[in-house]
Wavefront OBJ file of the C-alpha trace (Angstrom):
o trace
v 83.416 45.893 149.439
v 81.044 42.991 150.023
v 79.278 42.500 153.374
v 78.346 39.135 154.899
v 75.858 38.288 157.615
v 76.577 34.899 159.206
v 73.617 33.243 160.940
v 74.893 30.896 163.620
v 75.105 29.902 167.221
v 77.574 32.339 168.749
v 80.046 32.486 171.645
v 79.886 31.987 174.557
v 78.103 28.862 173.262
v 80.590 26.008 173.355
v 79.918 24.215 170.082
v 81.705 23.618 166.811
v 79.305 25.776 164.775
v 79.905 28.812 167.001
v 83.671 28.341 166.818
v 83.544 27.892 163.044
v 81.412 30.997 162.485
v 83.456 33.179 164.819
v 86.621 32.262 162.916
v 84.995 32.804 159.511
v 83.726 36.264 160.495
v 87.079 37.226 161.974
v 88.899 36.359 158.760
v 86.290 37.937 156.482
v 86.955 41.105 158.481
v 90.743 40.816 158.144
v 90.799 42.670 154.836
v 88.393 45.585 155.240
v 89.031 46.729 151.675
v 87.383 43.582 150.301
v 84.803 42.422 152.811
v 83.243 42.821 156.214
v 81.118 40.410 158.203
v 78.972 40.203 161.290
v 77.644 37.344 163.378
v 73.850 37.145 163.574
v 72.728 34.928 166.470
v 70.113 32.314 165.676
v 68.374 33.296 168.909
v 68.090 36.982 167.932
v 64.625 38.550 167.627
v 64.648 39.137 163.860
v 67.587 37.365 162.240
v 66.278 37.736 158.674
v 66.081 41.526 159.048
v 69.690 41.655 160.190
v 70.805 39.431 157.306
v 68.920 41.564 154.778
v 71.115 44.523 155.718
v 74.110 42.650 154.274
v 74.988 41.764 150.686
v 75.107 38.002 151.322
v 73.542 35.812 154.029
v 75.615 32.821 155.159
v 73.357 30.404 157.030
v 75.056 27.717 159.092
v 73.120 24.476 159.410
v 73.355 21.592 161.815
v 70.405 19.532 163.017
v 69.306 20.730 166.438
v 70.553 24.332 166.475
v 67.235 25.778 165.242
v 63.830 25.387 166.890
v 61.268 22.766 165.905
v 61.574 19.134 164.795
v 65.086 18.694 163.405
v 65.405 22.492 163.424
v 62.663 23.204 160.900
v 62.488 26.864 162.007
v 65.424 27.535 159.674
v 62.979 27.370 156.732
v 61.029 30.359 158.004
v 64.235 32.381 158.287
v 65.353 31.429 154.779
v 62.001 32.421 153.281
v 62.342 35.912 154.775
v 65.818 36.614 153.399
v 65.921 38.864 150.321
v 69.663 38.833 149.590
v 71.640 35.919 148.094
v 71.805 32.975 150.481
v 74.716 30.619 151.075
v 73.709 27.623 153.193
v 76.638 25.851 154.875
v 75.818 22.208 155.666
v 77.899 20.721 158.473
v 76.077 17.381 158.368
v 74.744 15.435 155.380
v 73.286 12.111 156.539
v 73.343 8.953 154.448
v 70.150 7.599 156.012
v 68.068 10.609 157.078
v 64.506 10.378 158.266
v 61.871 11.411 155.747
v 61.561 14.818 157.417
v 65.337 15.328 157.630
v 65.609 14.648 153.899
v 62.681 16.947 153.122
v 64.072 19.711 155.323
v 67.529 19.604 153.757
v 66.090 19.496 150.239
v 63.912 22.541 150.927
v 66.888 24.428 152.356
v 68.935 23.720 149.249
v 66.047 24.856 147.042
v 65.826 28.172 148.896
v 69.590 28.760 148.768
v 71.506 30.406 145.942
v 74.543 28.260 146.768
v 75.174 25.330 149.076
v 78.568 24.931 150.730
v 79.749 21.604 152.118
v 83.040 20.984 153.884
v 84.183 17.844 152.093
v 83.827 16.103 148.745
v 82.144 13.205 150.523
v 79.382 15.543 151.686
v 79.004 16.941 148.155
v 78.631 13.455 146.683
v 76.038 12.511 149.305
v 74.073 15.684 148.649
v 74.022 15.235 144.887
v 73.459 11.470 144.779
v 71.325 11.021 147.884
v 69.245 14.200 147.922
v 69.081 15.041 144.217
v 70.598 18.506 144.646
v 71.874 20.083 141.421
v 75.658 19.749 141.467
v 76.060 23.238 140.010
v 74.653 24.654 143.244
v 77.137 22.783 145.443
v 80.577 24.135 146.351
v 83.189 22.408 148.503
v 85.020 24.830 150.804
v 86.975 23.084 153.559
v 86.763 23.757 157.260
v 89.359 26.368 158.147
v 92.288 26.146 160.549
v 94.369 28.809 162.232
v 97.729 29.199 160.494
v 99.374 29.857 163.856
v 98.603 26.292 164.935
v 101.623 25.034 162.952
v 103.708 25.708 166.049
v 107.182 24.469 166.791
v 107.175 20.747 167.441
v 107.737 19.649 171.023
v 109.373 16.247 171.525
v 108.411 14.000 174.430
v 111.089 11.290 174.319
v 110.337 9.692 177.707
v 106.554 9.503 177.470
v 105.188 10.319 173.996
v 101.922 12.249 174.201
v 98.737 11.035 172.540
v 96.105 13.769 172.343
v 92.367 13.896 171.757
v 90.626 17.234 172.178
v 87.212 18.764 171.643
v 83.844 18.708 173.367
v 83.408 15.403 175.170
v 80.444 13.045 175.026
v 79.363 9.511 174.074
v 80.438 8.627 170.555
v 83.894 10.182 170.818
v 85.386 6.684 171.069
v 87.824 7.543 173.872
v 87.278 4.077 175.368
v 89.005 2.416 172.409
v 92.208 4.408 172.992
v 92.116 3.595 176.702
v 91.843 -0.108 175.858
v 94.662 0.251 173.314
v 97.003 1.681 175.953
v 96.882 -1.651 177.728
v 98.242 -3.278 174.556
v 101.281 -0.989 174.120
v 102.592 -1.160 177.670
v 105.644 -3.069 176.488
v 106.998 -0.131 174.471
v 110.327 1.224 175.759
v 108.697 4.668 176.094
v 105.122 4.084 177.148
v 102.799 6.806 175.793
v 100.487 8.839 177.960
v 97.064 9.931 176.783
v 95.558 13.391 177.322
v 91.838 13.951 176.734
v 91.346 17.718 176.638
v 88.013 19.482 176.495
v 84.837 20.238 178.347
v 81.795 17.990 178.264
v 79.400 19.069 175.506
v 76.771 21.397 177.030
v 73.828 19.289 175.801
v 75.436 16.122 177.172
v 76.192 17.888 180.454
v 72.567 18.989 180.777
v 71.215 15.482 180.183
v 73.858 13.200 181.702
v 76.245 15.342 183.721
v 79.783 13.923 183.730
v 78.669 10.279 183.453
v 80.682 9.655 180.263
v 83.894 11.154 181.649
v 83.424 9.186 184.889
v 82.905 5.962 182.945
v 86.173 6.563 181.087
v 88.070 7.056 184.344
v 86.595 3.796 185.630
v 87.558 2.035 182.413
v 91.159 3.278 182.643
v 91.381 2.008 186.219
v 89.927 -1.364 185.246
v 92.475 -1.709 182.395
v 95.376 -0.789 184.688
v 96.284 2.354 182.724
v 94.797 5.081 184.931
v 98.282 6.484 185.520
v 98.681 7.026 181.764
v 95.347 8.787 181.132
v 94.664 12.423 182.019
v 91.415 14.353 181.594
v 91.703 18.120 181.339
v 88.425 20.045 181.106
v 90.000 23.519 181.093
v 88.863 26.008 178.466
v 91.773 27.111 176.257
v 92.314 30.201 174.153
v 93.350 29.740 170.518
v 96.977 30.380 171.484
v 96.936 27.884 174.349
v 95.222 25.254 172.221
v 97.855 25.693 169.507
v 100.587 25.129 172.104
v 98.830 22.014 173.379
v 98.470 20.550 169.882
v 102.137 21.299 169.184
v 103.069 19.263 172.266
v 101.361 16.116 170.953
v 103.366 13.356 169.325
v 100.171 11.920 167.843
v 96.586 13.162 167.603
v 94.012 10.384 167.978
v 90.472 10.791 166.628
v 88.690 7.541 167.552
v 85.163 8.733 166.720
v 82.396 6.128 166.561
v 80.313 7.899 163.910
v 80.459 6.744 160.306
v 78.485 9.847 159.234
v 80.917 12.641 160.081
v 81.687 14.579 156.898
v 83.378 17.510 158.641
v 85.663 17.721 161.666
v 87.256 20.919 162.893
v 89.585 18.971 165.172
v 90.828 16.893 162.237
v 91.398 20.035 160.189
v 93.326 21.716 163.000
v 95.456 18.603 163.522
v 96.424 18.459 159.842
v 97.167 22.199 159.791
v 99.397 21.727 162.832
v 101.327 18.986 160.983
v 100.632 16.371 163.661
v 100.717 12.643 162.905
v 97.117 11.439 163.140
v 95.371 8.188 163.946
v 91.664 8.285 163.095
v 88.779 5.942 162.621
v 87.539 5.725 159.066
v 84.854 8.401 159.338
v 84.254 10.073 155.960
v 86.159 13.322 156.505
v 89.200 11.458 157.833
v 89.139 8.957 154.967
v 89.136 11.890 152.533
v 91.640 14.236 154.192
v 94.154 11.568 155.214
v 94.031 9.595 151.963
v 97.476 10.792 150.842
v 99.250 9.635 153.983
v 98.835 12.441 156.537
v 97.473 9.889 158.995
v 96.600 6.274 159.661
v 93.002 5.070 159.364
v 91.638 2.332 161.629
v 88.265 0.561 161.849
v 85.626 1.873 164.237
v 85.448 0.461 167.782
v 88.633 -1.575 167.333
v 91.079 -1.047 170.199
v 93.504 -3.629 168.808
v 93.786 -1.704 165.529
v 94.293 1.523 167.484
v 97.072 -0.135 169.464
v 98.794 -1.341 166.288
v 98.586 2.160 164.820
v 100.033 3.747 167.982
v 102.899 1.274 167.923
v 103.601 2.038 164.256
v 103.625 5.811 164.652
v 105.901 5.699 167.708
v 108.353 3.040 166.488
v 108.330 2.733 162.686
v 111.324 4.671 161.296
v 110.308 7.661 159.174
v 106.541 7.129 159.461
v 105.728 10.076 161.719
v 107.959 12.397 159.699
v 106.328 11.265 156.467
v 102.888 12.005 157.922
v 104.020 15.484 158.970
v 105.362 16.126 155.478
v 102.089 15.027 153.870
v 100.117 17.249 156.227
v 102.327 20.199 155.304
v 101.275 19.805 151.657
v 97.585 20.038 152.605
v 97.778 22.690 155.307
v 97.881 25.849 153.109
v 94.464 25.022 151.609
v 93.004 24.824 155.136
v 94.275 28.187 156.339
v 91.304 30.311 157.466
v 92.607 33.197 155.346
v 92.423 31.035 152.214
v 88.997 29.713 153.222
v 87.679 33.258 153.755
v 88.934 34.197 150.280
v 86.800 31.438 148.800
v 83.698 32.714 150.591
v 84.488 36.210 149.282
v 84.749 34.878 145.738
v 81.500 32.928 146.052
v 79.711 35.936 147.537
v 80.978 38.209 144.771
v 79.692 35.814 142.113
v 76.278 35.649 143.743
v 75.882 39.403 144.130
v 77.025 39.996 140.549
v 74.521 37.440 139.279
v 71.777 39.058 141.347
v 72.588 42.491 139.917
v 72.395 41.131 136.381
v 69.084 39.429 137.142
v 67.542 42.588 138.577
v 68.549 44.543 135.484
v 66.433 42.270 133.294
v 63.082 43.781 132.262
v 59.780 42.114 132.993
v 58.801 39.498 135.597
v 62.342 38.112 135.855
v 63.410 41.281 137.648
v 60.714 41.060 140.351
v 60.548 39.142 143.598
v 63.291 37.206 145.298
v 65.599 35.896 142.534
v 66.904 32.367 142.638
v 70.281 33.005 141.115
v 73.826 31.849 140.938
v 74.868 28.265 140.399
v 78.615 28.268 140.989
v 80.575 25.191 140.066
v 83.947 25.684 141.734
v 85.420 28.391 143.920
v 89.133 29.032 144.255
l 1 2 3 4 5 6 7 8 9 10 11 12 13 14 15 16 17 18 19 20 21 22 23 24 25 26 27 28 29 30 31 32 33 34 35 36 37 38 39 40 41 42 43 44 45 46 47 48 49 50 51 52 53 54 55 56 57 58 59 60 61 62 63 64 65 66 67 68 69 70 71 72 73 74 75 76 77 78 79 80 81 82 83 84 85 86 87 88 89 90 91 92 93 94 95 96 97 98 99 100 101 102 103 104 105 106 107 108 109 110 111 112 113 114 115 116 117 118 119 120 121 122 123 124 125 126 127 128 129 130 131 132 133 134 135 136 137 138 139 140 141 142 143 144 145 146 147 148 149 150 151 152 153 154 155 156 157 158 159 160 161 162 163 164 165 166 167 168 169 170 171 172 173 174 175 176 177 178 179 180 181 182 183 184 185 186 187 188 189 190 191 192 193 194 195 196 197 198 199 200 201 202 203 204 205 206 207 208 209 210 211 212 213 214 215 216 217 218 219 220 221 222 223 224 225 226 227 228 229 230 231 232 233 234 235 236 237 238 239 240 241 242 243 244 245 246 247 248 249 250 251 252 253 254 255 256 257 258 259 260 261 262 263 264 265 266 267 268 269 270 271 272 273 274 275 276 277 278 279 280 281 282 283 284 285 286 287 288 289 290 291 292 293 294 295 296 297 298 299 300 301 302 303 304 305 306 307 308 309 310 311 312 313 314 315 316 317 318 319 320 321 322 323 324 325 326 327 328 329 330 331 332 333 334 335 336 337 338 339 340 341 342 343 344 345 346 347 348 349 350 351 352 353 354 355 356 357 358 359 360 361 362 363 364 365 366 367 368 369 370 371 372 373
């Protein structure tokens, strides 16, 4: 049995990295005959020591979750780890600062394998940062299989849904503006924005963004169609909410986003999707599981809403396309790919340590997997 230590922000932190890591650990623990895993909090006193008690260290990375400029403290942790390291990159910027580029390059050099969550991220890493492609593995963001719940129809007022931690850049304003353009539909859609304000945004700005959206909806004459729900939901309750949506809308402003857990969950739930053309959406929806629209374009969002709700067969076609992708996104399948990668790394390490002479001493830099799964 192989053991994993996963270095991450951890619950009760409300952030995507904590949610991702909690799910990964849970599913690595599902089959105790093959693997076990534990969460190691970034804020713990000696994270490297805890990771060194495992066979493989999985280090989650996002700018800002470690101490120091751009989270440079992660380098000190990596240098203290003596077991094979898998670094999971949740963000790969196209135009990083000099230090951001240097930091990411050093992390990749210290890692035995680098996991990214999309092919777009892999291409950026190889072409933009000069990372050896043999070190890079694409393993998608996971989704709970139970989220493919029974579809709930809303014939009178179709439900548009956006969920996740709220803050500037989510692009909610473009959907609010679009609602004003589809008021002539026989069944006017309503729009639910579900999720708490991101803790860092809340600390800096309070609820200013949410308040501005309410004001915008009132100014556009669609306040009666827009609902904000900041309740925290369990996995089961979130699955039921997603199942109740006629369309999931991801109007994000960022053109950098190479991984989105919300997008992954929406595809796994077989929901029709409207998304701006951020990289992960452009990749995952390329075969027709959703409609892509330009950034910051409420008119295009309105046209897409009208198409999904009125064009015969379109929504059903999108659900069918999503169903073809969904099995590869199941957390159980994703955990299997981490198990396979970890097994390859530990086997390579064992072979390296068996070699006589200097090659068997010190921390080995081993394992350059090409594909997993």
